[in-house]
C-alpha positions as CSV (number, residue, x, y, z in Angstrom):
1,M,0.0,0.0,0.0
2,T,1.3,3.4,-0.9
3,I,1.6,6.0,1.9
4,R,0.6,9.4,0.7
5,I,2.7,12.1,2.5
6,V,2.5,15.9,2.9
7,L,5.7,17.7,4.2
8,A,5.5,21.0,6.1
9,D,8.7,22.9,6.8
10,D,9.6,26.5,6.3
11,H,13.2,25.5,5.4
12,R,12.9,24.8,1.7
13,M,16.2,23.0,1.5
14,M,15.0,20.5,4.2
15,C,11.7,20.0,2.3
16,D,13.5,19.5,-1.0
17,G,16.0,17.0,0.4
18,L,13.3,15.0,2.2
19,T,11.1,15.0,-0.8
20,A,14.0,13.6,-3.0
21,L,14.8,10.9,-0.4
22,L,11.2,9.9,0.4
23,K,10.3,9.6,-3.2
24,K,12.9,6.9,-3.5
25,E,11.6,4.9,-0.6
26,P,9.3,2.0,-1.7
27,G,5.7,2.7,-0.8
28,F,6.0,6.4,-0.2
29,E,4.4,9.1,-2.3
30,I,4.9,12.9,-1.7
31,V,1.7,14.6,-2.6
32,G,2.5,18.1,-1.5
33,E,4.7,20.5,0.4
34,A,3.7,23.4,2.7
35,H,6.0,26.1,4.1
36,D,3.9,27.4,7.0
37,G,1.2,26.1,9.4
38,L,-1.7,27.4,7.4
39,G,-0.5,25.7,4.3
40,A,-0.1,22.4,6.1
41,V,-3.8,22.7,7.3
42,Q,-4.9,23.5,3.8
43,L,-3.0,20.7,2.1
44,A,-4.3,18.2,4.8
45,R,-7.8,19.3,4.0
46,D,-7.5,19.4,0.2
47,L,-5.3,16.4,-0.4
48,A,-6.3,14.1,2.4
49,P,-2.8,12.5,2.8
50,D,-2.2,9.5,5.0
51,V,0.6,11.2,6.9
52,L,1.6,14.8,7.5
53,V,5.2,15.3,8.5
54,T,5.5,18.7,10.0
55,D,8.1,21.0,11.6
56,L,7.0,22.9,14.7
57,A,8.6,26.4,14.3
58,M,6.9,27.8,11.2
59,P,5.8,31.4,10.3
60,G,2.2,32.5,10.3
61,M,0.9,29.5,12.3
62,N,3.2,27.3,14.3
63,G,3.2,23.5,14.0
64,I,1.4,22.9,17.2
65,E,-1.6,25.0,16.2
66,A,-1.5,23.4,12.7
67,I,-1.5,19.9,14.3
68,R,-4.6,20.8,16.4
69,R,-6.5,22.0,13.3
70,V,-5.5,19.1,11.1
71,R,-6.6,16.6,13.8
72,A,-9.9,18.5,14.2
73,E,-10.6,19.0,10.5
74,S,-9.0,15.9,9.0
75,P,-8.9,13.3,11.8
76,A,-7.9,10.5,9.3
77,V,-4.5,12.2,8.7
78,Q,-1.8,10.9,11.0
79,V,0.7,13.5,12.1
80,L,4.4,13.1,12.7
81,C,6.5,16.0,14.2
82,L,10.0,16.5,12.8
83,S,11.7,19.1,14.9
84,V,15.0,20.4,16.4
85,H,13.2,20.9,19.7
86,D,14.0,18.2,22.3
87,E,12.6,19.9,25.4
88,D,9.9,18.0,27.3
89,R,7.3,20.8,27.0
90,M,7.6,20.8,23.2
91,V,7.4,17.0,22.9
92,L,4.4,17.0,25.2
93,A,2.8,19.8,23.3
94,G,3.1,18.0,20.0
95,I,1.7,14.8,21.3
96,D,-1.1,16.6,23.2
97,A,-2.0,18.5,20.0
98,G,-2.6,15.1,18.3
99,A,0.7,14.0,16.7
100,A,1.3,10.3,16.7
101,G,5.0,10.6,16.7
102,Y,8.0,12.9,17.2
103,V,11.3,12.6,15.4
104,L,14.3,14.9,16.0
105,K,15.9,16.5,12.9
106,D,19.3,15.1,13.7
107,S,18.0,11.6,13.3
108,S,18.8,9.4,10.3
109,F,16.6,9.1,7.3
110,D,16.0,5.5,8.0
111,E,14.6,6.4,11.4
112,L,12.2,8.9,9.8
113,A,11.0,6.2,7.3
114,V,10.4,3.8,10.2
115,A,8.5,6.6,12.1
116,I,6.2,7.3,9.1
117,R,5.3,3.6,8.8
118,K,4.7,3.4,12.6
119,V,2.3,6.3,12.7
120,M,0.6,5.1,9.5
121,A,-0.1,1.8,11.4
122,R,-1.7,3.9,14.2
123,Q,1.3,3.4,16.6
124,I,3.1,6.0,18.6
125,Y,6.7,6.7,17.7
126,L,9.3,8.8,19.6
127,S,13.0,9.2,18.7
128,P,14.9,6.9,21.1
129,G,16.5,9.9,22.8
130,L,13.1,11.4,23.6
131,V,11.6,8.5,25.5
132,G,13.2,9.6,28.8
133,V,12.3,13.2,28.0
134,F,8.7,12.2,27.4
135,V,8.4,10.1,30.6
136,E,10.0,12.8,32.7
137,G,7.8,15.4,31.2
138,Y,4.7,13.5,32.3
139,R,6.1,13.1,35.8
140,T,6.4,16.8,36.1
141,R,3.4,17.5,33.9
142,G,1.6,19.7,36.5
143,A,4.3,22.4,36.7
144,T,5.2,22.1,33.0
145,V,1.7,22.5,31.7
146,A,0.5,25.1,34.2
147,G,3.3,27.4,33.1
148,S,3.1,26.8,29.3
149,A,1.6,29.0,26.7
150,F,-0.7,26.2,25.7
151,S,-2.5,26.4,29.1
152,Q,-2.2,30.1,29.8
153,L,-3.4,31.4,26.4
154,T,-6.3,30.7,24.1
155,S,-5.7,29.5,20.5
156,R,-6.5,33.0,19.2
157,E,-4.1,34.6,21.7
158,R,-1.3,32.2,20.7
159,E,-1.9,33.1,17.0
160,I,-1.7,36.8,17.8
161,V,1.4,36.4,20.0
162,Q,3.2,34.5,17.1
163,L,2.3,37.2,14.6
164,F,3.4,40.1,16.8
165,S,6.7,38.2,17.6
166,E,7.3,37.8,13.9
167,G,7.1,41.6,13.3
168,H,3.5,42.0,12.0
169,S,1.7,45.2,12.9
170,T,-1.7,45.4,14.5
171,G,-3.3,46.3,11.1
172,Q,-1.5,43.4,9.3
173,I,-2.6,40.9,11.9
174,A,-6.2,42.2,11.8
175,E,-6.2,41.8,8.0
176,Q,-4.7,38.3,8.1
177,L,-7.0,37.0,10.8
178,H,-10.1,38.9,9.5
179,L,-10.5,40.8,12.7
180,S,-10.8,44.5,13.5
181,A,-7.7,46.3,14.6
182,K,-9.5,47.1,17.9
183,T,-10.1,43.3,18.5
184,V,-6.4,42.5,17.9
185,A,-5.3,45.4,20.2
186,T,-7.6,44.0,22.9
187,H,-6.2,40.5,22.5
188,R,-2.7,42.0,22.8
189,E,-3.5,43.8,26.0
190,N,-5.1,40.7,27.5
191,V,-2.0,38.7,26.7
192,L,0.4,41.2,28.1
193,H,-1.7,41.3,31.3
194,K,-1.9,37.5,31.6
195,L,1.8,37.1,31.1
196,H,2.8,40.1,33.2
197,I,4.8,41.4,30.2
198,E,5.1,45.1,29.4
199,S,6.5,45.3,25.8
200,I,6.5,43.6,22.4
201,A,10.2,42.9,22.8
202,E,9.5,40.8,26.0
203,L,6.6,39.2,24.2
204,T,8.9,38.2,21.3
205,R,11.3,36.6,23.7
206,Y,8.5,34.7,25.4
207,A,7.2,33.5,22.0
208,I,10.6,32.1,21.0
209,R,11.1,30.5,24.4
210,E,7.7,28.8,24.3
211,G,8.1,27.6,20.7
212,L,5.3,29.9,19.4
213,S,7.5,31.8,17.0
214,S,9.4,30.8,13.9
215,L,12.2,33.2,14.9
216,Q,15.0,31.1,16.2
217,A,18.7,30.2,15.6
218,P,19.6,28.9,12.2
219,C,18.2,25.4,11.5
220,R,20.3,22.7,13.2
221,A,18.7,20.0,11.0
222,S,20.9,17.2,9.9
223,L,21.3,17.2,6.2
224,H,24.0,14.6,5.9
225,Q,21.4,12.3,4.4
226,V,21.1,14.4,1.3
227,Q,24.6,15.6,0.8
228,D,25.6,12.4,-1.1
229,K,22.4,12.5,-3.1
230,P,22.2,15.8,-4.9
231,A,18.8,16.4,-6.5
232,K,17.2,19.1,-8.5
233,R,14.5,21.1,-6.9
234,V,11.3,19.0,-6.5
235,R,8.0,20.6,-6.9
236,A,5.0,19.5,-4.9
237,T,2.5,17.5,-6.7
238,G,-0.2,19.2,-4.7
239,P,-0.8,22.9,-4.4
240,L,2.0,24.7,-2.5
241,A,1.3,26.9,0.5
């Protein structure tokens, strides 16, 4: 049986390399690529893939929010996180959002292929190095969850925090989310009050720390898998985000 896959990652080189490798794997078909969270949700809805492989730190809408929407709108789609983040709060957030697996970007391609097949079979998969992180995260879950953005803020507030942290103005956010500027400003003030934060600069630091923002250090993704297999740019067979 062919496993139909959508990839979502804002690092196009990573997407291109993974597409080239996954296309060579027997039984895998890449049906589309997205480069932000909204695009991932759209492709999951439009293409109904078997598996969505998604990064977590993406512009516009982060991977956690995208996973929540995909699982709500397209529950047949299995989701696999592919991320540089190995902190327990991020792993827990991904699984809680509905992902069936979590693979670190410094893993081998063979591990990713195994993970895709596992989640397709409705099994949970975690990179071996994350098992202890996951267990410890659940042991300390009360403190971790209580202090996380995913418990303190609503889905709309998290969206707005991400967009402010990525440099969008109140007017731009209002237009993108189809809200009034006054509503966006109200959400912003509510967030600042909830988090005891006084400036957008502090809010940006908070968003990066909590994994809400795509702003981060340069991608640490392991690309050694593709260095020996150069390939021309691969275009998605589905609509691009």
